[in-house]
N, C-alpha and C positions, 0 to 999 in steps of 0.2 A: 130257305135263303132266296132273296130276291134278285141276286146278281148272277151274271154269266161270266165265267172266267176265261172266255176266249178259246181255250183248248177244247172246250165242249163243242165249239163251232167246228172243230176238225172232225167231229162225228157225223157231220152232214156232208152230203155230196159223194163224189167218187171215192174220197179217202175213207169213207165209212165202211166200204166193202172190203174188210180185211181179208176175207177168203179169196177175193179176186186178186188182190195184190200178192197174197201168199202163193196162189197157184201160178200167177204170171211170173213171179220171180223164180220159182222152182222150174217152170217150163223153159225159161231162157237159160238157166244153168244147165239143164239136161241137154238142151239143143246145142249150145256152144261146146260144152265139155264132153259130150258123149255121142252126139249124132253127126255134127258137121265134120267133114274130113279135115285133117290137120294141114293147114297151108304150107307150101314148101318154104315160104319165108320164115315161118316159125321154126321149122327144122333147121334151117340155115343159121338162124340167130342162136338157137340152143347149142348147136355144134360149134360155130365159129368162136363164140365168147366163153366156151368152157362150162356152160351150165349143165350140159349132159354129163360131162365127165364128173362134175361135182355131185350130181344126183346119183350117179352110179357108184361113186365112192361112198356116198352116204347110205347106199343100199335102199334108196327109195325108187330107183328106176333100174330096169334090167339092161336096157340098151338105148340107143339114140331115139328110136321111134317111141319107146315107152316114156322117155324123158320129155319129148315134144308133146306127147299126150297129156302128161301131167301139167305142162304149161297151158294147154288148152283148157284143162279143168279150172285152173286159176283164172283164166280169162273169162270163164263162165261164172265164177264166183263173184266177180266184180259187179256186174249189173244187178245180180240178185241181192248182194249186200247193200248196194245203193238204194234199191227199191225198199228193202226192209228197214234200213236206217231212216229213210225219209218218211215212210208211211206208217211205221210201227205196225206192220202186218203181224209181227210177233213183238213182244216187249223188246225195247231197244237194248237192254242189258242181255237178253237172251240171244239177240242177233250177234252181239259181241262174243258170247260163249260159243255160238255156232261156228265161228271162224276156226278156233283150235280144234273143235270136234271134227270138222271136215278135214283139217290138216292131219289129224291123227288117223282117222278111219280110211282116208283115201291115200295115206302115206305120201303126203306132199312134201313134208319136211321131216328130218330126224326128230325124235321125241324131245331130246334136250334142247333143240333149237326152238321148238314150239313153246316149251316151258319158259324159255327166256323172255318171250314176248309178254308173259303175264307176271314175270317176277324180276324184270330188269330194272334199270334205273328210272326209265320213263313212267312205268306203272306206279312205282313207289313214290315218285315225285308228285303225280296227280293225287294219289291217296293222301299224302301229307298236306297238299294244298287244300283239298276238300275239308280235311280235318281242321286246318288253319281257319277256314271260313267259319266253321262251327264254333270254334273257340272265341273268335273275335266277336261274333254275335252274342254268344252266351254271356260275356262279361260287359257288353254294351259299348265296346271300344269303337264299333262301326259308327255310332252316333257322334262320337267326338271327331272321327275322321271326316264325316260329312260336314260337321260344323267348321272344321279347319279349312277344308278344301272349297266348299261351296256356300258356306254360311253368309258370305258377304254379297252374294248375288241375289237378285230378285226377278220376279216375273217368270216368263216361260222360255223366251228365246235366249237371253243372256246366259243362264246356267248351262244350257246345252252347248253353246259355243265354247264356254270356259271348260266344260267337261271334255269335249271332244279334242280340242287343241291341246289342252294340258296333258290329257292321258296319252295322246299320240307322242308328244315330246318325252314324257316320263318313260313311256314304253320303249323308247329308243336306247335307254341307258340302264334301266333295272328291269328285273323280270316282269314282263307283261302278265304272265300267269299269276304271279303273286299279287300284282295290283288288281287283277280281275277278281281274285278271291277276297281281297280286302273291300273292294268297291261294290261288288254285286249286292251284298247286304245293305250297303249305303244307299244304292239306287232303290231297293225295295223299301227302305225306311222313308226316303223322300216320297216315294209313290204313296205309301200308306198314309203318311201325314197329309198329303195333298188331297187324296180322295176322301179321307175322313172329315176334312174341313167342309166338304160339300154335303155331308150327311146331317141328319137331324138326331138329336139325343133319343136313345131308346130304339132307333131303327137300325136295320142292317146297313153295313158299310156299302155305299153305292160304288162298287168296283168299276174300274175303267181299264179293261184288258189292253186296249190300244196304247194307253199311257205306259203300262208296265212293259210291254214289248219295246216301245219307243225308248225308254230309259235304258233297258238292258242291252238292246242292240246298239245303241249309241256308244255305250261303254265298250262293248265287245269289239265292234268294228274299229273304233278309235285306237284301241290297244293293238289290234292286228296290224294296222297300217304303220304304226310306229316302228315296226321291225326293219324298215329300210334305213333308219337313221344312223346307226353306228354298229360296229362289230359286237358291241356288248349286248345288242338286242336279241341275239340268239346264236345257237350253234351253227346254223346254216351259213351265216356270214363268216364265221371263223373257218368253216370247212372250205368255203370258196377261197379265202385268203391262203389256206394251205395248198390248194391246187395251183394258185399263181406262183407260190414259192417253189413248187416243183419245176416250174419253167423259168426260174431265176428272175421273176418279175414280182417280187413281194410288194404288198401295199400296206402302209402303216395305218394306225387307228384314225389319225386326223385326216389323212387323205380320203379315206372312206367317207368320213363325215362331210367333206366338201362336195361329194357327189350325192349322198343320201339325205343328209339332214335338211337341206332346203326343201325337199319334197314333203317332209313330215308335217309342218303346219298347214301346208296347202291341202294335203290329204285329210288331215284332221278337220279343217274348215269345210271341205267338201262332204265329209261324213255328216257333219252337223246340218248342212244345207239339204243333203239328200234325205236325211231322216225327218227333217221338218216338212219338206215337200211331201214325203210319203205318208206321214202320219197326222199332220196337223188337223186335217178335216175329220179324221176318224176319232180324234181325242176329245172327250167331253170336258176334261179338267184342264183348263187353259192357263192355269196359274200354279206354279210350283212354290210360290212364296210361302203359302201356309205349311207345306211340308218341310221346307227348309227352316221356317220359323219355329215349327213344333219341335224339330230336332234341336235347335239352338236352346229353346226353353227347357227341354228335357235334359240337355247337357248341363245347363245352369243348375237345374234342380239336383242333378247327380253330384254336384259339388266338385271337390278336388278328386283327382284320380285315386282310385282305390287300389288295394293290394292286388286283386285279380287283374285289374287293368294294367298295372305296372309289370306284372309278371308276363302277361300276354304281349304287351308292347315290347318288352325286353326279348321275348322269344322271337317275335317278328324281326327285330333288328339282328339278333344272333343268326337267324336263318339267312337273312339277306347278306350278312357279312360272309358267312360260310359259302354261300353261292358265289360270291365275288372272288374271294381269296382261296377257296378250296380247290378250284381247278378240276382237272380230270380225276385227281386222286379221290376226292370226295364225291364228285358228280353233283347232281341235283337231288337225287332221291334220298340219299343219306341225311342231309340237313333237313329236308322236308319232313322226314319221319319224326323229328323232334316235336312236331305239332301234335303227335299222338301221345308222346311221352311227358313233355313238360307240364301240360295242364293237369294231368293226373297226379304226377309226383308232387306238384306244388298246390294241389287241391283247388284249382281255379275253375275247372270244368269236370263234371262227372264222366267217368269212362263210358257209362251206358248212353249218356247224352251224345257223346262224340260218335259212338257206333250208330246210334239212331239218326244222327244228323247228316252223316255222310251219304251222299247219293251213290249207292252201289250200282244203280242202273248206269249212271254216267261213267263210273269207273270201269265196269265190265265192258261197256260200249267202247271206251277208248282202248282198253287192252285188246279187244277184238280187232280194232282198227290197226293196232301194231302188228298183230298176227297177219292181217291182210297185207300190210306193207312188206313184211318179211317174205310172204309168198310171192308178191309181185317182184321183189328184188332177186330172190334166190332161185326162182324157176326161169328167169329170163322173160317173164310176161311184160314187165315194165320196159325192159330193153326193146322188146319187139314193138310195143306201142310207140316208144320214142323214135325208133328207126323208121317205122311206118309214117310217122308225122314228118320226119326230116325228108323223107322221099317226096312227100307231098309238097313241102316247102320248095324243094329244088325244082319240081315240075312247074311251079308258078313263078320262078325267078326270085324267090326270097331266101337265097342261100348266102348272102353276104351283106355287110353293112346294116343299114336300118332295117331292111327286110329280115335279116337273120335275127337281129335283136328283138324285133316284134314277134317273130315266130317262136324263138326259144323262150321268151318270157311268157308267151301265151301257153306253150306246152308246160312250162314249170308251174304257172298259175293254175292250170287245170289239174295236174298230177298232185299238187300240194293239198288239194281238197280231198284226196283219197288216201294219202300217206303222209308221214311227218315231213315238215319243212326241211329238216336236216337230211332225211332219207331222199327227198326229192333232189336236193342240191348234190348229194353224194352220187345220185344216179345220173343226173343230166350234166353236171360239171365236167366229168371226164370226156363226155361226148362233145359238149359245146366249145370247150377251150381249144382243142386242136382244130375244130372246124373254123373257129374265128381266126386262128393263126394262119391257116391255109388260104383264107380269103385275101390276105395281104392288105387288109384295110387298116389304116392308122388307128391306134388306140386299142387294138387287140393284143392280148386276150382280156384286158380289163373290161372293155365295153360289153362283150357278150357275157362275161362272168357276172358283172353287176346286174345285167338284164335278168339273168336267171335268179340271182339271189333276191333282188327286189321283189320279183313276182311271187316268191314263196311266202311273202308276208300277207298275201291276199286270199287266205283260206276262209272265205266268207260264206260259201253256199252249201256246205255239208257239215253236219254236226261233228263228224269225225275229223275235220280238217286240222284242228288245233286244240290244245288244251283249253284255250280261252272259251271256245264254243261249248266244250263239255262242262266247264265250270259255271258259266251263266245258266246253262240248262239245269245243272244239279243244284245250284244255290239260289236260283231265281224262283222263289216260292212266295205265295201270298202269306203274310205273317199271321192272319187270323184263321185261315183254313188249311194251310200246308199244301195247297194245290200248286201245280207247276204253272208258271206264267207263260212258258214257251213250249211249243210243239216242235219236234224235229223238222217237220216240213216248213216251219217258219224260216229256217235258215235259207232254204232254196227260194222261198217266196220273197224274202226281203234282201237276201245277200247276193243273188245272182247278178242283178242289175248293177249293184255297187261294185261287184267284182269286175265287171266290164268297165265301169267308170274309172276305177283305180288303175287298170291296165292302160286305158286311153290317156290318163293324166301322166302316167309314167312314160308312155311313148312320146307324148308331145313335150311335156316340161322336162322330163328326164333325158330322153335321148336327143331331142332336137334342140333343146335350150341349154340344159346344164352341161351335157357332154361338150357342146361347142364353146360355152363360156369358160368353163373350167379347163377344158382341154385334157390331153393326155401326154405323158412324157414321150419325147420323140424317139427314144431308143427301145421302148418296151417290145415293139413288134419284132425287131431284128434280134433282140436278146432271146425272146421266147422261141423264135424260129430256129436259132442256133441250138438252143437247149433241146428242142424237139428232134432236130437232125442228129445230134449226138446220141440221144436216147435210142433213135432208130438204128444207128450204126452198131451200138452195143448189143 
C-alpha cells in the first residue's frame, strides 16, 4: 500500500516509546497513591462530607485514615489513566478494563457498585449506539443521509460551515450521540469519495489522513458545543434545572434557550473556522464536491429505499422517540439496545457483522471511564479537587460575579473531560449554587448554574470525555482498510485549544453579553436565599 493513514505517524517520536509511558504512568500512580503522605485537607474532606462513613459502611475502609488513603489511591489513578488513554501505552480498551480491576483488587468500591459502571444505562446506551452505526452503514442508509444533508453543497469551505452550524443546532434538541453515530459513517463516505476522485484507475487510493481527521473532528466538536442550547441536549442541563428547583427558582425550557441557544450557532461557526485554520494547509484534497457527488450518484443508482433501509430508518425513529418520551423509566440504554435486536429479527444485518463492527475498544474504554468517574465521586477525590480549586479562586479574588462564573465554568470544563457531563454537573452544582447565592450578586443562582452546565459541553480534549468522542474513534475507520482514522492523542492535540476557545467565547458572549442583554428575574436571588436559610434552620 502506498498510503500512510496518519495513525502510523503516532508511532514516531516520544509517543512511540510505549514502555516509557507505561512506566511513567505506573510510577506516578505509586508515588501519589502509596508514597506521598495523605494531606490534611484530604482527610478533612473525606471526614466532613461523609465519604469516610460511606466507605466504612461499604466495608472498603476500616477507619478515617484508611478511607483517606483510598482517596489518595484514586488521585493517583487519575494521571495514570490520562497518560494511558492519551498515549495508548497499553491498548485503550485494556486501560478501560484496568479501572475496575484496580477498584476490585484495591477495594476502592463495593463489588456491586463497580459492576454497575459496566452494566448500567450509559454502557448499554453506547453499545446500542455503536451497533446502530454498524446497521446504518450495512444497509447504505448513511449515503442517503449524506445526500439529504450535504448533497446540495459544493467545494470545500461551504460544506464544513453547513455541517458545523447545522450539527451544533441539531445537537441542542436531539441526541448528539445518535447524530454522531449516524453522521460518522457519512463523513467517512464523503472522505472516501473525495480522495478516490484524486486517484488513478488501478492504483491504490491516495489517502489523505488530515482530511479524515478534519471531517471527523468537525462533526464531533460541533455536536459537543450544541449541548448549551436547550435542556433537551443532555441530562446535565436537566440536573442543573433540578438543583434550581430545590431553591425555589425553577427555570423553564424556553428561558434556558434564551441564554444558551444564541451561543450555539456562534460556537458552531467558530468550530468550522478553527478546523479550517488548523487543517487547511495539511489537507491535500481541497475539494469535497467529488465525494458529495459520488454519494449522490450512488444514492441515485440505489434507486428507491429498500426493505432493509426502511426497517433501519424506522428503527432509528423508534429509538429517538423512545429517548424523547421514555423519560427516566426507559432511560437511554434500553431503547438503544433495540439496535442489536431489530436488524437481526428483521434480517437486515447479520448478527456476526454487528458483533464484528462494534468497536469493543471504544466501549471498554468508555466503561472504564465510568468506573473512574464513580471512583472520583464516591471516594471524595473529585470533591477534594473542587474544594482545592475553589480555595485557589478565593485567594485571587474570583469568588463572586464574573470571576466566580469564569472559575466555576473552567473547573466544570476541566472535570467533564475526565468524567461524564452529568456526573460533573451533579458534583459541582451543589457546591456552586450556594456559593453563588452567598455572594449576593444579582442573577444568582441561575448565573453560576448556567456557567457550570454550559462548560460541561466542552469535553473536547480527552477521548473519555463524552460518548461523541468514543463514537467517532470507534466508527471512524477507512472503508478500504478498516484502519482507524483517529488516534487518542489527536483529541488532546486538536481539542485542547478549541476547549479554551469555547470557554473564552462563553465568558465573553455568554456572561458579558447575553447575561446582560437577557437579564435575570429580579427576585430569584432573594427567593433562593430564603430557601437556603429555611433549609439551614431545619
